[in-house]
N, C-alpha and C positions, 0 to 999 in steps of 0.2 A: 513137724511142720509140713504143710502141703506145698508141693513145688509149684512154681508159676506155670510151668508147662502143663501140669495136670489141671490147674484152674482154667487155663485157656482152652484146653481140650473139652472140659466140661461145659464151658460157656458156649461152645460151638454146637453142642448137641441140640436136637429139636426137643420140643416139650415132652413127647412120649419117651424119648431116650433118657431125659433128665428124670422123669418119674420112675423109669426102670432102675436107674442108678440109685435113687432114693430107696426104692423097695429092696434092692440088693443090700444096701447098707443097713437098713432096718432089720432085715433077716439075719445078717451077720452079727449085729449087736444082740439080737434075741438069742441066737445060738450061744454066743459068748456068755450071756447072762445065765442061761440054763446050765452051762458047764460050771459057772462060779457058784450058783446057788444050790446045785445038786438036785436033791429029790423034791418032787412036787408033793404037796400035802392037800388032801381034800378038806374043805371047810364045810362043816355041817351047819345047816340052817333049819330052824323049826318051821319055816314057811310051808313046806309040803309035808308036815307031820301033824295031822289033826289029832292023833292019839296023844301026842305030847301035850297039846293044849288042854285036852280033857283031864289028863293026869294032874297038870298044874292047877287047873280049876278045882279039882277034888282036894288037893293039898291045901289050897288057899281057904276053901270052905272048912276043912277040918281045923285049920289054924284059927280061923275066925270063931268057930264054935268053942274051942278050948279057951279062948281069951274073953269070952262073954261073961 
């Protein structure tokens, strides 16, 4: 539970100071999440892989020819 004293102190901050507190809290949560989740994994996407699209098209064409 947040103390009333802390709430009153936060209310007295100017706009910039409030934004700095928000940023500090977001950074703290982000760091905690990184610790909890552990390793980051790269997610592969075919969007920048034109070779993969060509291979897929060849496979689809071969499949179409086999089933005609």
